[in-house]
C-alpha positions in Angstrom: 104.6 136.4 89.6 101.2 136.9 89.7 98.6 135.2 91.9 98.0 132.6 89.7 101.0 131.6 88.7 101.8 131.2 92.9 98.2 129.3 93.2 99.7 126.7 90.6 103.1 126.2 92.0 101.7 125.4 95.7 99.1 123.1 94.4 101.6 121.2 92.4 104.1 121.2 95.6 101.3 119.8 97.7 100.4 117.0 95.2 104.4 116.2 95.2 104.3 116.0 98.8 101.1 113.9 99.0 102.5 111.5 96.7 105.6 111.3 98.1 104.1 110.6 101.4 101.9 107.6 100.1 105.3 106.1 98.2 106.9 106.4 101.7 104.4 104.8 103.4 103.8 102.2 101.2 107.6 101.5 101.1 108.6 101.6 104.5 105.1 99.8 106.2 106.2 98.4 109.4 103.4 95.9 109.3 100.2 95.1 107.2 99.4 97.3 104.0 99.8 101.3 103.8 95.8 102.1 103.4 95.4 102.4 107.1 92.1 101.2 106.9 92.3 99.6 110.5 91.7 96.0 109.4 95.2 94.8 109.7 95.7 95.5 113.4 92.7 93.5 114.2 92.8 91.1 116.6 90.8 87.7 116.0 92.5 85.5 118.3 89.3 85.6 120.6 86.8 84.6 118.1 85.5 81.3 118.2 84.3 79.6 114.8 80.8 77.7 114.7 80.8 74.4 113.3 77.8 72.8 111.8 
């Protein structure tokens, strides 16, 4: 095997790992969405609404 073939297999393996991790996180999410943006964990209980 030459270096180019090994590099292609390594990149393919990393891509498969990345996609598998995304699928796993979306299926087994504890709460909220799987995007990990942080909006789902925000606590809005202390915010008061202004009435006009």
